[in-house]
NUBAGU-267568 format. One record per residue (C-alpha): residue number from 0; residue in three letters; y, z, x. Coordinates in steps of 0.25 Angstrom, whole numbers, plus 5000, padded with zeros to 4 digits. Layout:
BEGIN
pos: NUM; code: ALA; c2: Y; c3: Z; c1: X
...
END
This chain:
BEGIN
pos: 0; code: MET; c2: 5473; c3: 5459; c1: 5458
pos: 1; code: ASN; c2: 5483; c3: 5460; c1: 5446
pos: 2; code: ILE; c2: 5476; c3: 5456; c1: 5433
pos: 3; code: GLU; c2: 5484; c3: 5454; c1: 5420
pos: 4; code: ILE; c2: 5481; c3: 5450; c1: 5406
pos: 5; code: ARG; c2: 5491; c3: 5442; c1: 5399
pos: 6; code: LYS; c2: 5488; c3: 5437; c1: 5385
pos: 7; code: GLY; c2: 5494; c3: 5423; c1: 5383
pos: 8; code: ASP; c2: 5496; c3: 5409; c1: 5387
pos: 9; code: ILE; c2: 5491; c3: 5406; c1: 5401
pos: 10; code: THR; c2: 5500; c3: 5394; c1: 5402
pos: 11; code: THR; c2: 5512; c3: 5403; c1: 5403
pos: 12; code: VAL; c2: 5507; c3: 5413; c1: 5413
pos: 13; code: ARG; c2: 5515; c3: 5414; c1: 5426
pos: 14; code: THR; c2: 5504; c3: 5415; c1: 5437
pos: 15; code: ASP; c2: 5502; c3: 5406; c1: 5449
pos: 16; code: ALA; c2: 5490; c3: 5400; c1: 5442
pos: 17; code: ILE; c2: 5484; c3: 5400; c1: 5428
pos: 18; code: VAL; c2: 5469; c3: 5397; c1: 5426
pos: 19; code: ASN; c2: 5465; c3: 5386; c1: 5416
pos: 20; code: ALA; c2: 5452; c3: 5388; c1: 5408
pos: 21; code: ALA; c2: 5449; c3: 5373; c1: 5410
pos: 22; code: ASN; c2: 5438; c3: 5364; c1: 5406
pos: 23; code: SER; c2: 5431; c3: 5356; c1: 5417
pos: 24; code: LYS; c2: 5439; c3: 5343; c1: 5414
pos: 25; code: LEU; c2: 5452; c3: 5350; c1: 5418
pos: 26; code: LEU; c2: 5459; c3: 5341; c1: 5409
pos: 27; code: GLY; c2: 5464; c3: 5351; c1: 5398
pos: 28; code: GLY; c2: 5458; c3: 5356; c1: 5386
pos: 29; code: GLY; c2: 5460; c3: 5367; c1: 5376
pos: 30; code: GLY; c2: 5463; c3: 5382; c1: 5377
pos: 31; code: VAL; c2: 5469; c3: 5387; c1: 5390
pos: 32; code: ASP; c2: 5466; c3: 5373; c1: 5397
pos: 33; code: GLY; c2: 5474; c3: 5365; c1: 5387
pos: 34; code: ALA; c2: 5485; c3: 5375; c1: 5387
pos: 35; code: ILE; c2: 5486; c3: 5375; c1: 5402
pos: 36; code: HIS; c2: 5486; c3: 5360; c1: 5402
pos: 37; code: ARG; c2: 5497; c3: 5359; c1: 5392
pos: 38; code: ALA; c2: 5506; c3: 5369; c1: 5398
pos: 39; code: ALA; c2: 5504; c3: 5363; c1: 5413
pos: 40; code: GLY; c2: 5508; c3: 5349; c1: 5409
pos: 41; code: LYS; c2: 5502; c3: 5336; c1: 5411
pos: 42; code: GLN; c2: 5502; c3: 5337; c1: 5426
pos: 43; code: LEU; c2: 5490; c3: 5348; c1: 5425
pos: 44; code: LEU; c2: 5481; c3: 5337; c1: 5418
pos: 45; code: ALA; c2: 5485; c3: 5327; c1: 5429
pos: 46; code: GLU; c2: 5481; c3: 5337; c1: 5440
pos: 47; code: CYS; c2: 5468; c3: 5340; c1: 5432
pos: 48; code: TRP; c2: 5465; c3: 5325; c1: 5431
pos: 49; code: HIS; c2: 5467; c3: 5324; c1: 5446
pos: 50; code: LEU; c2: 5457; c3: 5335; c1: 5449
pos: 51; code: ARG; c2: 5447; c3: 5328; c1: 5439
pos: 52; code: GLU; c2: 5449; c3: 5315; c1: 5447
pos: 53; code: THR; c2: 5447; c3: 5321; c1: 5460
pos: 54; code: THR; c2: 5441; c3: 5334; c1: 5463
pos: 55; code: LEU; c2: 5435; c3: 5338; c1: 5450
pos: 56; code: LYS; c2: 5429; c3: 5325; c1: 5445
pos: 57; code: ASP; c2: 5418; c3: 5333; c1: 5437
pos: 58; code: GLY; c2: 5428; c3: 5343; c1: 5431
pos: 59; code: LEU; c2: 5430; c3: 5358; c1: 5435
pos: 60; code: PRO; c2: 5417; c3: 5365; c1: 5434
pos: 61; code: ALA; c2: 5416; c3: 5378; c1: 5426
pos: 62; code: GLY; c2: 5420; c3: 5390; c1: 5435
pos: 63; code: GLN; c2: 5428; c3: 5382; c1: 5445
pos: 64; code: ALA; c2: 5443; c3: 5382; c1: 5446
pos: 65; code: VAL; c2: 5454; c3: 5372; c1: 5451
pos: 66; code: ALA; c2: 5469; c3: 5373; c1: 5452
pos: 67; code: THR; c2: 5480; c3: 5364; c1: 5448
pos: 68; code: ASP; c2: 5495; c3: 5365; c1: 5447
pos: 69; code: GLY; c2: 5501; c3: 5372; c1: 5435
pos: 70; code: TYR; c2: 5512; c3: 5362; c1: 5432
pos: 71; code: ASP; c2: 5520; c3: 5367; c1: 5420
pos: 72; code: LEU; c2: 5513; c3: 5380; c1: 5419
pos: 73; code: PRO; c2: 5520; c3: 5393; c1: 5425
pos: 74; code: ALA; c2: 5507; c3: 5394; c1: 5434
pos: 75; code: ARG; c2: 5508; c3: 5386; c1: 5447
pos: 76; code: TRP; c2: 5493; c3: 5382; c1: 5446
pos: 77; code: VAL; c2: 5482; c3: 5381; c1: 5435
pos: 78; code: ILE; c2: 5468; c3: 5385; c1: 5440
pos: 79; code: HIS; c2: 5458; c3: 5378; c1: 5431
pos: 80; code: THR; c2: 5444; c3: 5384; c1: 5429
pos: 81; code: VAL; c2: 5433; c3: 5380; c1: 5419
pos: 82; code: GLY; c2: 5426; c3: 5392; c1: 5412
pos: 83; code: PRO; c2: 5412; c3: 5391; c1: 5407
pos: 84; code: VAL; c2: 5409; c3: 5389; c1: 5392
pos: 85; code: PHE; c2: 5403; c3: 5402; c1: 5387
pos: 86; code: ALA; c2: 5388; c3: 5402; c1: 5384
pos: 87; code: LYS; c2: 5380; c3: 5413; c1: 5378
pos: 88; code: THR; c2: 5367; c3: 5408; c1: 5385
pos: 89; code: LYS; c2: 5372; c3: 5406; c1: 5399
pos: 90; code: ASP; c2: 5381; c3: 5416; c1: 5407
pos: 91; code: LYS; c2: 5392; c3: 5408; c1: 5413
pos: 92; code: SER; c2: 5401; c3: 5421; c1: 5417
pos: 93; code: ASP; c2: 5399; c3: 5417; c1: 5431
pos: 94; code: ILE; c2: 5406; c3: 5404; c1: 5429
pos: 95; code: LEU; c2: 5417; c3: 5411; c1: 5421
pos: 96; code: ALA; c2: 5419; c3: 5420; c1: 5432
pos: 97; code: SER; c2: 5420; c3: 5409; c1: 5442
pos: 98; code: CYS; c2: 5432; c3: 5403; c1: 5434
pos: 99; code: TYR; c2: 5440; c3: 5415; c1: 5438
pos: 100; code: ARG; c2: 5435; c3: 5416; c1: 5452
pos: 101; code: GLU; c2: 5437; c3: 5401; c1: 5455
pos: 102; code: SER; c2: 5451; c3: 5402; c1: 5448
pos: 103; code: LEU; c2: 5455; c3: 5413; c1: 5457
pos: 104; code: ARG; c2: 5449; c3: 5406; c1: 5469
pos: 105; code: VAL; c2: 5458; c3: 5394; c1: 5466
pos: 106; code: ALA; c2: 5470; c3: 5403; c1: 5464
pos: 107; code: ASP; c2: 5468; c3: 5408; c1: 5478
pos: 108; code: GLU; c2: 5467; c3: 5394; c1: 5483
pos: 109; code: ILE; c2: 5480; c3: 5390; c1: 5477
pos: 110; code: GLY; c2: 5487; c3: 5403; c1: 5480
pos: 111; code: ALA; c2: 5489; c3: 5408; c1: 5466
pos: 112; code: THR; c2: 5491; c3: 5423; c1: 5466
pos: 113; code: SER; c2: 5492; c3: 5425; c1: 5451
pos: 114; code: VAL; c2: 5482; c3: 5418; c1: 5441
pos: 115; code: ALA; c2: 5481; c3: 5418; c1: 5426
pos: 116; code: PHE; c2: 5468; c3: 5416; c1: 5419
pos: 117; code: PRO; c2: 5464; c3: 5413; c1: 5404
pos: 118; code: ALA; c2: 5451; c3: 5418; c1: 5398
pos: 119; code: ILE; c2: 5442; c3: 5407; c1: 5404
pos: 120; code: SER; c2: 5431; c3: 5402; c1: 5395
pos: 121; code: ALA; c2: 5435; c3: 5412; c1: 5384
pos: 122; code: GLY; c2: 5441; c3: 5401; c1: 5375
pos: 123; code: ILE; c2: 5434; c3: 5388; c1: 5371
pos: 124; code: TYR; c2: 5423; c3: 5391; c1: 5381
pos: 125; code: GLY; c2: 5419; c3: 5403; c1: 5373
pos: 126; code: TRP; c2: 5418; c3: 5414; c1: 5383
pos: 127; code: PRO; c2: 5418; c3: 5428; c1: 5376
pos: 128; code: MET; c2: 5432; c3: 5434; c1: 5379
pos: 129; code: ASP; c2: 5427; c3: 5448; c1: 5384
pos: 130; code: SER; c2: 5418; c3: 5441; c1: 5394
pos: 131; code: ALA; c2: 5427; c3: 5431; c1: 5398
pos: 132; code: ALA; c2: 5438; c3: 5442; c1: 5401
pos: 133; code: GLU; c2: 5428; c3: 5451; c1: 5408
pos: 134; code: ILE; c2: 5423; c3: 5439; c1: 5417
pos: 135; code: ALA; c2: 5438; c3: 5435; c1: 5420
pos: 136; code: VAL; c2: 5443; c3: 5449; c1: 5424
pos: 137; code: HIS; c2: 5430; c3: 5453; c1: 5432
pos: 138; code: THR; c2: 5430; c3: 5440; c1: 5440
pos: 139; code: VAL; c2: 5445; c3: 5440; c1: 5443
pos: 140; code: LEU; c2: 5444; c3: 5455; c1: 5448
pos: 141; code: ASP; c2: 5432; c3: 5452; c1: 5456
pos: 142; code: THR; c2: 5437; c3: 5439; c1: 5463
pos: 143; code: ASP; c2: 5443; c3: 5440; c1: 5477
pos: 144; code: THR; c2: 5457; c3: 5432; c1: 5476
pos: 145; code: ASN; c2: 5471; c3: 5432; c1: 5480
pos: 146; code: VAL; c2: 5476; c3: 5431; c1: 5466
pos: 147; code: GLU; c2: 5484; c3: 5443; c1: 5463
pos: 148; code: THR; c2: 5486; c3: 5442; c1: 5448
pos: 149; code: VAL; c2: 5477; c3: 5437; c1: 5438
pos: 150; code: VAL; c2: 5482; c3: 5436; c1: 5423
pos: 151; code: PHE; c2: 5472; c3: 5434; c1: 5412
pos: 152; code: VAL; c2: 5478; c3: 5427; c1: 5401
pos: 153; code: PRO; c2: 5470; c3: 5428; c1: 5388
pos: 154; code: PHE; c2: 5475; c3: 5421; c1: 5376
pos: 155; code: SER; c2: 5471; c3: 5430; c1: 5365
pos: 156; code: ALA; c2: 5472; c3: 5445; c1: 5362
pos: 157; code: ASP; c2: 5457; c3: 5446; c1: 5362
pos: 158; code: ALA; c2: 5456; c3: 5439; c1: 5376
pos: 159; code: GLU; c2: 5467; c3: 5448; c1: 5381
pos: 160; code: ALA; c2: 5460; c3: 5460; c1: 5376
pos: 161; code: ALA; c2: 5447; c3: 5455; c1: 5383
pos: 162; code: PHE; c2: 5454; c3: 5453; c1: 5396
pos: 163; code: HIS; c2: 5460; c3: 5467; c1: 5396
pos: 164; code: THR; c2: 5446; c3: 5473; c1: 5393
pos: 165; code: ALA; c2: 5440; c3: 5466; c1: 5404
pos: 166; code: LEU; c2: 5451; c3: 5470; c1: 5414
pos: 167; code: ASP; c2: 5451; c3: 5484; c1: 5410
pos: 168; code: ALA; c2: 5436; c3: 5485; c1: 5411
pos: 169; code: ALA; c2: 5436; c3: 5478; c1: 5425
pos: 170; code: GLN; c2: 5447; c3: 5488; c1: 5430
pos: 171; code: HIS; c2: 5439; c3: 5500; c1: 5426
END
């Protein structure tokens, strides 16, 4: 598997699929979620409403993933996953790892061979960036998938540095 790290805006990345760090309602929000919904256009919200009315009436549980079309995005699909809110008193790293595994599983189901990930849970959900990057990199490397290229798209220079550190450590 080819792993790349490209600091920037995930809504502009040209991969088969991009991963949305969504909330369980799937109806848009702040951060990456809001940016993806704005860039994809109103059809994405309509498809998410349809999912909520049919197969995901209670929302998407943390650690799970579901795909929609990408609409106005360069990516053909959006894979939505809900990361856990960080808590010092309870280890939720298994749920965060599940976000990456499940996203890759969904990518395999839809036939995506390239996937771009944000730093799931490392924004408003408060996950420490170094830990989030380490979990992301190790989980992707340890997951059996047909995805050929994974692009991590950190938004800040600090996040980019954390992903480079995690990748370097994992490869040595």
